[in-house]
C-alpha positions, 0 to 999 in steps of 0.5 A: 465481485471478489475484488470489490469485496477486497476494497471493502475489506481494505476500508474495514481493516480486514487485511487478511482477506485482502492478503488471501485474494492477493495471493490466490486471485490477483492478476500479478502478471505485468507482462500479460495485461488484460485490460478487461481486468483493470478493476482487479489491477487497481485493486491489486495496487491498493493491496500493495500500498496497504502492504507497504510496497509502493514500488510494486504498486507502480509496477502494477499500474504502469501497464495500464497507462497507454490503454487508459490514455489512448482509449480516453478512460477518464475515470480509470485514469483518475484512479490510476493517477491517484494511486500512482501519486500515493505510491510516489509520495510514499517513495518520497518522489516529488513526481506525485504532484504532477500525478495528483494534479492530473487526477484533479484536473480530470475530476474537476472537468467532469465535476467528479467528487467521489472518484477522488474522495473515496481514497480518504485518509490515503490521499488527504495528506497529499491534497493538503500539501498540493498547490492546485490552481483549479476551481476553489469551490470544487476543491472545497467540496472535494476536501470536505468529502475527503475529510468525511471519508477519512473520518470514517476510515482513518486507516484506509491503505495505511501501510501495516508497518509505518516508516518508523516501524520498518525493520532494519536490514539486520532485523530483517535477516534475524527475522528470517532466521527466527522463521527458520526456527533458529535459536538466539544462540544460533542466530548470534553464531550465524551473524557473528554478533553477541547473544545480548545483541541478538536478544535486543534485536529480537525484542525490537522485531517483536515490538514492530510486528506487534507480537509477544512471542517468537512463535507469532513472529512467523505468522506476522511476517507472512501476513506482512509479506516480509518473508516469502510464502512456503511452496 
Protein backbone atom coordinates (compact mmCIF):
# COMPACT_ATOMS: atom_id res chain seq x y z
CA UNK A 1 0.00 0.00 0.00
CA UNK A 2 2.80 2.43 0.89
CA UNK A 3 4.55 1.77 -2.42
CA UNK A 4 1.32 2.45 -4.30
CA UNK A 5 0.96 5.77 -2.48
CA UNK A 6 4.54 6.58 -3.46
CA UNK A 7 3.68 6.07 -7.13
CA UNK A 8 0.74 8.42 -6.71
CA UNK A 9 3.02 10.97 -5.07
CA UNK A 10 5.47 10.72 -7.99
CA UNK A 11 2.63 11.55 -10.36
CA UNK A 12 1.31 14.43 -8.27
CA UNK A 13 4.72 15.90 -7.44
CA UNK A 14 4.78 15.14 -3.71
CA UNK A 15 8.43 14.14 -3.81
CA UNK A 16 8.93 14.60 -0.07
CA UNK A 17 6.56 11.69 0.55
CA UNK A 18 8.50 9.56 -1.92
CA UNK A 19 11.79 10.53 -0.27
CA UNK A 20 10.52 9.57 3.18
CA UNK A 21 9.39 6.17 1.94
CA UNK A 22 12.73 5.66 0.19
CA UNK A 23 14.68 6.38 3.38
CA UNK A 24 12.47 4.46 5.77
CA UNK A 25 10.68 1.65 3.92
CA UNK A 26 12.24 0.91 0.53
CA UNK A 27 13.97 -2.51 0.31
CA UNK A 28 17.36 -0.99 -0.69
CA UNK A 29 19.29 -4.26 -0.34
CA UNK A 30 20.23 -5.68 -3.76
CA UNK A 31 22.12 -8.55 -2.12
CA UNK A 32 18.98 -9.96 -0.48
CA UNK A 33 16.19 -9.78 -3.01
CA UNK A 34 12.69 -10.87 -2.03
CA UNK A 35 10.74 -11.39 -5.25
CA UNK A 36 7.48 -11.02 -3.32
CA UNK A 37 8.47 -7.36 -2.96
CA UNK A 38 9.00 -6.77 -6.68
CA UNK A 39 6.35 -4.02 -6.70
CA UNK A 40 8.41 -2.22 -4.05
CA UNK A 41 11.64 -2.72 -6.01
CA UNK A 42 10.09 -1.25 -9.14
CA UNK A 43 8.79 1.67 -7.08
CA UNK A 44 12.23 2.15 -5.57
CA UNK A 45 13.71 2.34 -9.07
CA UNK A 46 11.17 5.04 -9.95
CA UNK A 47 12.13 7.12 -6.92
CA UNK A 48 15.79 6.79 -7.86
CA UNK A 49 15.04 7.98 -11.39
CA UNK A 50 13.16 10.97 -9.98
CA UNK A 51 16.16 11.62 -7.75
CA UNK A 52 18.48 11.81 -10.74
CA UNK A 53 20.19 8.48 -10.01
CA UNK A 54 19.79 6.25 -13.07
CA UNK A 55 22.76 4.13 -12.02
CA UNK A 56 21.15 3.34 -8.67
CA UNK A 57 17.94 2.50 -10.49
CA UNK A 58 19.75 -0.06 -12.65
CA UNK A 59 21.29 -1.65 -9.55
CA UNK A 60 17.83 -1.95 -8.02
CA UNK A 61 16.37 -3.56 -11.14
CA UNK A 62 19.22 -5.93 -11.97
CA UNK A 63 18.51 -8.63 -9.33
CA UNK A 64 14.95 -9.04 -10.67
CA UNK A 65 16.07 -9.91 -14.21
CA UNK A 66 16.50 -13.69 -13.80
CA UNK A 67 13.28 -14.12 -11.84
CA UNK A 68 11.19 -12.17 -14.34
CA UNK A 69 12.67 -14.08 -17.28
CA UNK A 70 12.61 -17.61 -15.83
CA UNK A 71 9.12 -17.31 -14.35
CA UNK A 72 7.56 -15.66 -17.39
CA UNK A 73 6.42 -12.57 -15.48
CA UNK A 74 5.49 -10.67 -18.62
CA UNK A 75 3.95 -7.57 -17.03
CA UNK A 76 6.78 -7.26 -14.52
CA UNK A 77 9.21 -7.69 -17.40
CA UNK A 78 7.62 -4.85 -19.35
CA UNK A 79 7.86 -2.53 -16.35
CA UNK A 80 11.44 -3.59 -15.68
CA UNK A 81 12.51 -3.03 -19.28
CA UNK A 82 10.85 0.37 -19.50
CA UNK A 83 12.46 1.58 -16.28
CA UNK A 84 15.82 0.19 -17.40
CA UNK A 85 15.40 1.91 -20.78
CA UNK A 86 14.70 5.24 -19.08
CA UNK A 87 17.73 4.80 -16.80
CA UNK A 88 20.03 3.90 -19.70
CA UNK A 89 18.68 6.74 -21.84
CA UNK A 90 19.43 9.23 -19.08
CA UNK A 91 22.90 7.72 -18.75
CA UNK A 92 23.43 8.25 -22.50
CA UNK A 93 23.77 4.50 -23.03
CA UNK A 94 22.40 3.38 -26.41
CA UNK A 95 21.41 0.04 -24.87
CA UNK A 96 18.13 1.75 -23.97
CA UNK A 97 16.86 0.98 -27.46
CA UNK A 98 16.99 -2.80 -27.03
CA UNK A 99 15.37 -2.52 -23.62
CA UNK A 100 12.49 -0.49 -24.97
CA UNK A 101 12.09 -2.75 -27.99
CA UNK A 102 11.82 -5.71 -25.63
CA UNK A 103 9.13 -3.94 -23.62
CA UNK A 104 7.16 -2.94 -26.72
CA UNK A 105 7.36 -6.40 -28.26
CA UNK A 106 5.96 -8.00 -25.11
CA UNK A 107 3.28 -5.35 -24.64
CA UNK A 108 2.14 -5.55 -28.27
CA UNK A 109 1.96 -9.36 -28.15
CA UNK A 110 -0.60 -9.17 -25.34
CA UNK A 111 -2.22 -5.95 -26.60
CA UNK A 112 -1.20 -4.09 -23.44
CA UNK A 113 -1.36 -0.30 -23.62
CA UNK A 114 -1.59 0.99 -20.07
CA UNK A 115 1.40 -1.06 -18.92
CA UNK A 116 3.57 1.19 -21.10
CA UNK A 117 1.58 4.42 -21.25
CA UNK A 118 1.54 4.80 -17.45
CA UNK A 119 5.12 6.10 -17.79
CA UNK A 120 3.87 9.04 -19.85
CA UNK A 121 6.33 11.92 -20.01
CA UNK A 122 9.19 9.73 -18.77
CA UNK A 123 9.03 7.33 -21.72
CA UNK A 124 7.68 9.68 -24.42
CA UNK A 125 11.06 11.04 -25.60
CA UNK A 126 12.35 7.49 -25.96
CA UNK A 127 9.35 6.38 -27.99
CA UNK A 128 9.74 9.39 -30.28
CA UNK A 129 13.36 8.45 -31.00
CA UNK A 130 12.85 4.73 -31.49
CA UNK A 131 12.31 2.97 -34.81
CA UNK A 132 10.10 -0.01 -33.96
CA UNK A 133 8.95 -2.51 -36.57
CA UNK A 134 5.83 -3.73 -34.78
CA UNK A 135 2.14 -3.03 -35.37
CA UNK A 136 1.63 0.54 -36.57
CA UNK A 137 -1.98 0.48 -35.38
CA UNK A 138 -1.02 -0.60 -31.86
CA UNK A 139 1.84 1.91 -31.79
CA UNK A 140 -0.51 4.76 -32.72
CA UNK A 141 -2.92 3.78 -29.95
CA UNK A 142 0.00 3.58 -27.52
CA UNK A 143 1.39 6.98 -28.50
CA UNK A 144 -2.03 8.60 -28.13
CA UNK A 145 -2.31 7.20 -24.62
CA UNK A 146 1.27 8.10 -23.70
CA UNK A 147 0.77 11.70 -24.81
CA UNK A 148 -2.47 11.95 -22.86
CA UNK A 149 -0.72 10.66 -19.75
CA UNK A 150 2.15 13.10 -20.30
CA UNK A 151 -0.32 15.98 -20.57
CA UNK A 152 -1.82 15.13 -17.18
CA UNK A 153 1.50 14.43 -15.43
CA UNK A 154 4.20 16.29 -17.40
CA UNK A 155 6.89 15.97 -14.71
CA UNK A 156 6.49 12.29 -13.83
CA UNK A 157 9.92 10.83 -12.96
CA UNK A 158 11.58 14.05 -14.09
CA UNK A 159 14.93 14.44 -12.28
CA UNK A 160 14.76 17.25 -9.78
CA UNK A 161 17.98 18.65 -11.13
CA UNK A 162 17.96 18.71 -14.92
CA UNK A 163 21.29 17.97 -16.67
CA UNK A 164 22.00 21.66 -17.18
CA UNK A 165 21.30 22.34 -13.51
CA UNK A 166 23.51 19.60 -12.08
CA UNK A 167 26.16 20.79 -9.65
CA UNK A 168 29.75 20.75 -10.83
CA UNK A 169 32.30 18.85 -8.67
CA UNK A 170 33.52 22.17 -7.23
CA UNK A 171 29.98 23.31 -6.45
CA UNK A 172 29.25 19.99 -4.78
CA UNK A 173 32.33 20.37 -2.56
CA UNK A 174 31.26 23.89 -1.63
CA UNK A 175 27.73 22.68 -0.92
CA UNK A 176 29.12 20.14 1.56
CA UNK A 177 31.02 22.94 3.28
CA UNK A 178 27.92 25.15 3.35
CA UNK A 179 26.04 22.28 4.98
CA UNK A 180 28.87 22.03 7.52
CA UNK A 181 28.11 25.68 8.42
CA UNK A 182 31.36 27.03 7.00
CA UNK A 183 31.46 30.73 6.13
CA UNK A 184 32.44 31.97 2.69
CA UNK A 185 35.82 33.01 4.06
CA UNK A 186 36.38 29.56 5.58
CA UNK A 187 35.35 27.88 2.33
CA UNK A 188 37.82 30.04 0.42
CA UNK A 189 40.60 29.10 2.82
CA UNK A 190 39.80 25.38 2.73
CA UNK A 191 39.55 25.24 -1.06
CA UNK A 192 42.28 27.80 -1.72
CA UNK A 193 40.10 30.08 -3.83
CA UNK A 194 39.40 33.80 -3.56
CA UNK A 195 36.37 35.11 -1.70
CA UNK A 196 34.66 36.62 -4.80
CA UNK A 197 34.98 33.21 -6.50
CA UNK A 198 33.38 31.53 -3.50
CA UNK A 199 30.50 33.99 -3.59
CA UNK A 200 29.96 33.30 -7.29
CA UNK A 201 29.88 29.55 -6.67
CA UNK A 202 27.48 29.95 -3.75
CA UNK A 203 25.17 32.09 -5.88
CA UNK A 204 25.13 29.42 -8.62
CA UNK A 205 24.46 26.68 -6.06
CA UNK A 206 21.50 28.54 -4.56
CA UNK A 207 20.08 29.16 -8.03
CA UNK A 208 20.38 25.50 -9.00
CA UNK A 209 18.80 24.35 -5.74
CA UNK A 210 16.03 26.94 -6.21
CA UNK A 211 16.59 28.49 -2.77
CA UNK A 212 17.45 32.01 -1.68
CA UNK A 213 19.43 31.55 1.51
CA UNK A 214 22.33 29.39 2.64
CA UNK A 215 20.19 28.15 5.51
CA UNK A 216 17.77 26.63 2.98
CA UNK A 217 20.53 24.94 0.98
CA UNK A 218 21.05 22.13 3.50
CA UNK A 219 17.36 21.19 3.49
CA UNK A 220 17.32 21.20 -0.32
CA UNK A 221 20.54 19.16 -0.48
CA UNK A 222 19.04 16.49 1.77
CA UNK A 223 15.84 16.41 -0.25
CA UNK A 224 17.84 15.92 -3.44
CA UNK A 225 20.12 13.42 -1.68
CA UNK A 226 23.20 15.46 -2.59
CA UNK A 227 24.55 15.00 0.93
CA UNK A 228 24.27 11.93 3.18
CA UNK A 229 21.61 11.71 5.84
CA UNK A 230 22.76 12.51 9.35
CA UNK A 231 22.89 9.48 11.61
